[in-house]
C-alpha positions in Angstrom: -72.6 236.7 92.6 -73.1 236.6 96.4 -69.9 236.6 98.4 -70.7 233.4 100.2 -71.9 231.8 97.0 -68.4 231.8 95.4 -66.8 230.0 98.3 -69.8 227.6 98.5 -69.4 226.7 94.8 -65.7 225.9 95.4 -66.6 223.8 98.4 -69.4 222.0 96.6 -67.2 221.2 93.6 -64.6 219.5 95.8 -67.3 217.7 97.8 -68.3 215.7 94.8 -67.7 212.0 95.5 -64.9 211.5 92.9 -62.9 214.6 93.8 -63.3 214.4 97.6 -62.8 210.6 97.9 -59.5 209.9 99.7 -59.1 206.8 97.5 -59.0 209.1 94.4 -56.5 211.5 95.9 -54.3 208.7 97.2 -54.1 207.0 93.9 -53.3 210.2 92.1 -50.6 211.1 94.5 -49.2 207.6 94.3 -49.1 207.6 90.6 -47.5 211.0 90.2 -44.0 210.1 91.5 -44.1 206.6 89.8 -44.9 208.1 86.4 -42.3 210.8 86.7 -39.7 208.3 88.0 -40.3 206.0 85.1 -40.0 208.9 82.6 -36.6 209.7 84.2 -35.7 206.0 84.6 -32.6 205.8 82.4 -31.6 209.5 82.4 -28.8 211.1 84.3 -30.5 212.8 87.2 -28.0 215.5 88.4 -29.8 216.6 91.5 -30.2 213.1 92.8 -26.4 212.5 92.2 -25.7 215.5 94.3 -27.8 214.1 97.1 -26.2 210.7 96.8 -22.8 212.3 97.0 -23.5 213.2 100.6 -23.9 209.5 101.4 -20.8 208.4 99.4 -18.5 211.2 100.5 -19.5 210.9 104.2 -18.6 207.2 104.2 -15.3 207.9 102.5 -14.7 211.0 104.7 -14.3 213.2 101.6 -15.3 216.9 101.5 -19.0 217.3 101.1 -18.9 220.7 99.5 -16.3 220.3 96.8 -17.1 220.4 93.0 -16.6 216.9 91.8 -16.5 216.2 88.0 -19.4 213.7 88.2 -21.6 216.4 89.6 -21.4 218.4 86.4 -20.2 221.7 87.8 -22.5 221.8 90.8 -22.0 220.8 94.4 -23.9 219.9 97.5 -25.4 222.5 99.8 -27.1 220.3 102.4 -26.0 219.6 105.9 -24.1 216.5 107.0 -27.2 215.0 108.7 -28.7 214.7 105.2 -26.6 211.5 105.0 -29.4 209.7 107.0 -32.2 211.1 104.8 -30.7 210.0 101.5 -29.0 206.8 102.8 -31.9 204.3 102.2 -32.1 205.4 98.5 -28.4 205.9 97.9 -27.7 202.2 98.8 -29.9 201.1 95.9 -29.1 201.2 92.2 -29.5 204.7 90.9 -32.7 204.0 88.9 -34.5 202.5 91.8 -33.1 204.9 94.3 -34.2 207.9 92.4 -37.7 206.4 91.8 -38.2 205.7 95.5 -36.7 209.1 96.4 -39.5 210.7 94.3 -42.1 208.5 96.1 -40.6 209.6 99.5 -40.9 213.3 98.6 -44.6 212.9 97.6 -45.4 210.7 100.6 -44.1 213.4 103.0 -46.3 216.0 101.4 -49.3 213.7 101.4 -48.9 212.7 105.0 -48.4 216.4 106.0 -51.6 217.6 104.4 -53.6 214.7 105.9 -52.1 215.4 109.3 -53.1 219.1 109.2 -55.9 220.0 111.6 -58.0 221.3 108.7 -61.5 220.5 107.7 -61.9 217.7 105.1 -62.8 220.0 102.3 -59.8 222.2 103.0 -57.4 219.3 102.8 -59.1 218.1 99.5 -58.8 221.6 98.1 -55.1 221.8 99.0 -54.4 218.5 97.4 -55.9 219.5 94.1 -54.8 223.1 94.2 -51.1 222.0 94.7 -51.2 218.9 92.5 -49.6 220.6 89.4 -47.0 222.4 91.5 -46.0 219.1 93.1 -44.7 218.0 89.7 -42.2 220.9 89.4 -39.8 219.8 92.1 -40.2 216.1 91.2 -38.9 216.7 87.7 -35.6 217.8 89.3 -35.7 215.5 92.3 -35.7 218.5 94.7 -36.1 218.3 98.5 -38.3 221.4 98.4 -41.4 219.2 98.4 -40.4 217.7 101.7 -39.4 221.1 103.0 -43.0 222.4 102.2 -44.4 219.3 104.0 -42.2 220.1 107.0 -43.7 223.6 107.5 -47.2 222.0 107.7 -45.9 219.3 110.1 -44.2 221.9 112.4 -47.5 223.8 112.6 -49.7 220.8 112.9 -47.7 219.4 115.8 -47.9 222.6 117.7 -51.6 222.9 117.1 -52.0 219.3 118.4 -49.9 220.1 121.4 -46.9 217.9 120.4 -44.0 220.2 121.1 -41.3 217.5 120.9 -42.3 216.5 117.4 -42.7 220.1 116.4 -39.1 220.7 117.6 -38.0 217.6 115.6 -39.3 218.9 112.3 -37.9 222.4 112.9 -34.4 221.3 114.0 -33.9 218.5 111.5 -34.7 220.9 108.7 -32.3 223.5 110.1 -29.6 220.9 110.0 -30.6 219.9 106.5 -31.2 223.2 104.7 -31.3 226.0 107.3 -34.8 227.0 106.1 -36.3 225.1 109.0 -35.4 228.1 111.2 -38.6 229.7 110.0 -40.5 227.2 112.1 -39.3 229.1 115.2 -41.9 231.7 114.2 -44.5 229.4 115.7 -42.7 229.4 119.1 -45.2 232.0 120.5 -48.1 229.5 119.8 -46.5 226.7 121.8 -48.2 226.1 125.2 -45.3 224.2 126.9 -42.4 226.4 125.9 -40.0 224.9 128.3 -40.6 221.4 126.9 -40.3 222.8 123.4 -36.9 224.5 124.1 -35.5 221.4 125.8 -36.6 219.3 122.8 -35.0 221.7 120.4 -31.7 221.5 122.3 -32.0 217.7 122.5 -32.7 217.2 118.8 -29.9 219.7 117.9 -27.4 217.7 119.9 -28.5 214.4 118.4 -28.4 215.7 114.8 -25.0 217.2 115.3 -23.6 213.9 116.6 -25.3 211.5 114.3 -23.0 211.9 111.3 -20.1 211.2 113.5 -21.3 207.6 114.0 -20.4 206.9 110.3 -17.3 209.1 110.1 -15.5 211.0 112.8 -16.0 214.0 115.0 -13.1 215.9 113.3 -14.5 215.2 109.9 -18.0 216.4 110.8 -16.9 219.6 112.5 -14.8 220.3 109.4 -17.8 219.8 107.1 -19.9 222.3 109.1 -17.3 224.9 108.3 -17.3 223.8 104.7 -21.1 224.0 104.7 -21.0 227.6 105.8 -18.4 228.6 103.2 -20.5 226.9 100.4 -23.6 228.8 101.4 -21.8 232.1 101.5 -20.3 231.4 98.1 -23.6 230.3 96.7 -25.4 233.4 97.9 -22.6 235.6 96.4 -23.1 233.8 93.1 -26.9 234.3 93.2 -26.4 238.0 93.7 -23.7 238.5 91.1 -25.4 236.7 88.2 -28.6 238.7 87.5 -30.0 236.3 84.9 -29.3 232.9 86.3 -32.2 230.5 87.2 -31.8 231.1 91.0 -33.0 234.1 93.0 -36.6 233.7 91.6 -37.7 235.7 94.6 -38.9 239.1 95.6 -35.2 240.0 96.0 -34.5 238.8 92.5 -37.2 240.9 90.7 -35.5 244.3 90.9 -32.1 242.8 90.4 -33.1 241.0 87.2 -35.3 243.8 85.8 -32.6 246.4 86.3 -29.7 244.1 85.5 -27.9 245.8 88.4 -26.0 243.5 90.7 -24.0 246.2 92.6 -26.3 246.9 95.5 -27.3 245.4 98.8 -30.6 243.5 99.3 -30.9 245.0 102.8 -33.2 247.7 101.4 -35.8 244.9 100.8 -34.8 242.4 103.5 -35.0 244.8 106.5 -38.5 246.1 105.6 -39.5 242.5 104.8 -38.5 241.3 108.2 -40.2 244.2 110.0 -43.4 243.5 108.0 -43.2 239.7 108.8 -42.7 240.5 112.6 -45.4 243.2 112.8 -48.4 240.9 113.5 -46.6 239.4 116.5 -47.5 242.5 118.5 -51.1 241.5 118.4 -50.8 239.1 121.4 -54.5 239.0 122.0 -55.0 237.3 118.6 -52.7 234.3 119.4 -55.6 232.4 120.9 -57.5 232.5 117.6 -56.7 229.5 115.4 -57.3 231.5 112.2 -54.6 234.0 113.2 -52.2 231.2 113.7 -53.1 229.7 110.3 -52.4 233.1 108.8 -49.0 233.1 110.3 -48.4 229.7 108.7 -49.3 231.1 105.4 -47.0 234.1 106.0 -44.1 231.8 106.8 -44.5 229.6 103.7 -44.4 232.8 101.5 -41.7 234.8 103.4 -39.1 232.0 103.2 -39.5 231.8 99.5 -39.6 235.6 98.8 -36.6 236.5 100.8 -34.1 233.9 99.8 -31.6 234.4 96.9 -31.5 230.6 96.5 -35.2 230.3 95.5 -35.7 228.7 92.2 -38.9 228.1 90.1 -39.4 224.6 91.7 -39.4 226.1 95.2 -42.9 227.5 95.1 -44.8 224.4 96.5 -44.5 225.9 100.0 -46.3 229.2 99.1 -48.9 227.2 97.1 -49.9 225.6 100.4 -49.9 229.0 102.0 -52.3 230.3 99.4 -54.8 227.6 100.4 -54.4 228.2 104.1 -54.8 232.0 103.6 -57.9 231.7 101.5 -59.8 228.9 103.4 -59.1 229.6 107.1 -60.1 233.2 107.5 -63.1 233.5 110.0 -64.8 236.0 107.7 -66.4 235.6 104.3 -64.0 235.9 101.5 -65.1 238.3 98.7 -64.8 237.9 95.0 -61.6 239.8 94.9 -59.9 237.2 97.1 -61.1 234.4 94.7 -59.7 236.4 91.7 -56.4 236.8 93.6 -56.3 233.1 94.3 -56.9 232.2 90.7 -54.3 234.7 89.6 -51.7 233.3 92.0 -52.5 229.7 90.8 -52.0 230.6 87.1 -48.9 232.7 87.5 -47.3 230.6 90.1 -48.1 227.1 89.0 -49.5 226.9 85.5 -47.0 229.4 84.1 -44.2 226.8 84.0 -46.3 224.3 82.0 -46.1 224.0 78.2 -49.6 222.5 78.3 -51.4 225.2 80.1 -49.4 228.3 79.4 -47.8 230.0 76.3 -44.1 229.0 76.5 -42.8 232.3 75.1 -44.4 234.3 78.0 -42.6 232.2 80.5 -39.2 232.2 78.7 -39.2 235.9 77.6 -40.9 237.6 80.6 -41.6 235.6 83.7 -38.5 233.5 84.1 -35.8 236.1 83.1 -37.3 238.7 85.5 -38.3 236.4 88.4 -42.0 237.4 87.9 -43.1 234.1 89.3 -42.5 235.7 92.7 -45.0 238.5 92.0 -48.2 236.7 92.9 -46.7 235.4 96.1 -45.5 238.9 97.0 -49.0 240.3 96.5 -50.7 237.6 98.5 -48.1 237.8 101.3 -48.7 241.6 101.6 -52.4 240.9 101.8 -51.8 238.4 104.6 -49.6 240.9 106.5 -52.3 243.6 106.1 -55.0 241.3 107.3 -53.0 240.1 110.3 -52.4 243.7 111.3 -55.9 245.0 110.9 -58.5 242.2 111.1 -60.0 240.4 114.1 -59.6 236.7 113.7 -62.1 235.8 116.5 -64.4 233.0 115.3 -67.4 234.6 117.0 -67.3 237.4 114.4 -67.3 235.1 111.4 -71.1 235.5 110.8 -70.9 239.4 111.0 -67.7 240.3 109.1 -67.7 240.9 105.4 -64.7 241.4 103.1 
């Protein structure tokens, strides 16, 4: 099969009226959270209760990071400003609040993909490619879907020369879950860096003060210390328990396969950081949009691979990264890249489904040994290799072959 033909077939498939019609995609993405919310209507949704506890405990000025009996042995790990994110839903009865929370998560993802400065067929491809993985965080009400959307919005705002809004999405997610700090990797692509820095400082001051409006300065400062302690304790727990459901990451693969918890992850983290930073030396490539898109793909994968808190439902971000990596290169993708994309789709998304994948493979091999992280690791290494060796200039797109 001709190298161009494989990509053309994919594009042609998603250009068919039914699949590429925004009405079809909108209806599908509107129905997904409603159906899941109704399936969970009368059930005890533990994650949502943890989120709601931020609202309740802030109003009562109770510790945000304690283990409360009604949270079933778990506790909150989100920053105090999360109060304002969950408040509109927490004020409703739990069934309605949870349903609308699910709708909010999907809406953020839908808006983010539509806002991306991609071609129509690329957006359509991303919606369908990620549709199954969108279900995974929804079944446990996880914020990861909004976090994945935030990476897209950070990048899109920078590409559209909106540094204030880019700073907003970066800083608000730092104050919610810390992972937003990865958005600072896009700093070098910002044209008005002074405005961006000032906006970051302004948003940071605002998000630090906002929780004080419904509590007190002393309480909020105390909760930030509690937040730090809870994250340190959670990280230690993730490292100490080799076969828990967390640490489904590159860091978790050797720890879970060996069963050894008595070593430092720095032997993986330091090389990982150096690899992640290595493409930044190619300053001449910054002007090429395809290079910047590759950095977005790298960010979505790196943050998942190098966090001990990564769980199975946290892979919606790298799923968007796979699409960005595959569709935005200025050269023709070869068959090997298509095979890698299909492999990543099956063993990152479909592997968690009883419908599409043998359950015993997931339960006996992939989940216990964090092997869901393996496709993302391979694709990320390919991204890093390409960013260090390939020319992303669009003028070469008709000459370069994979």
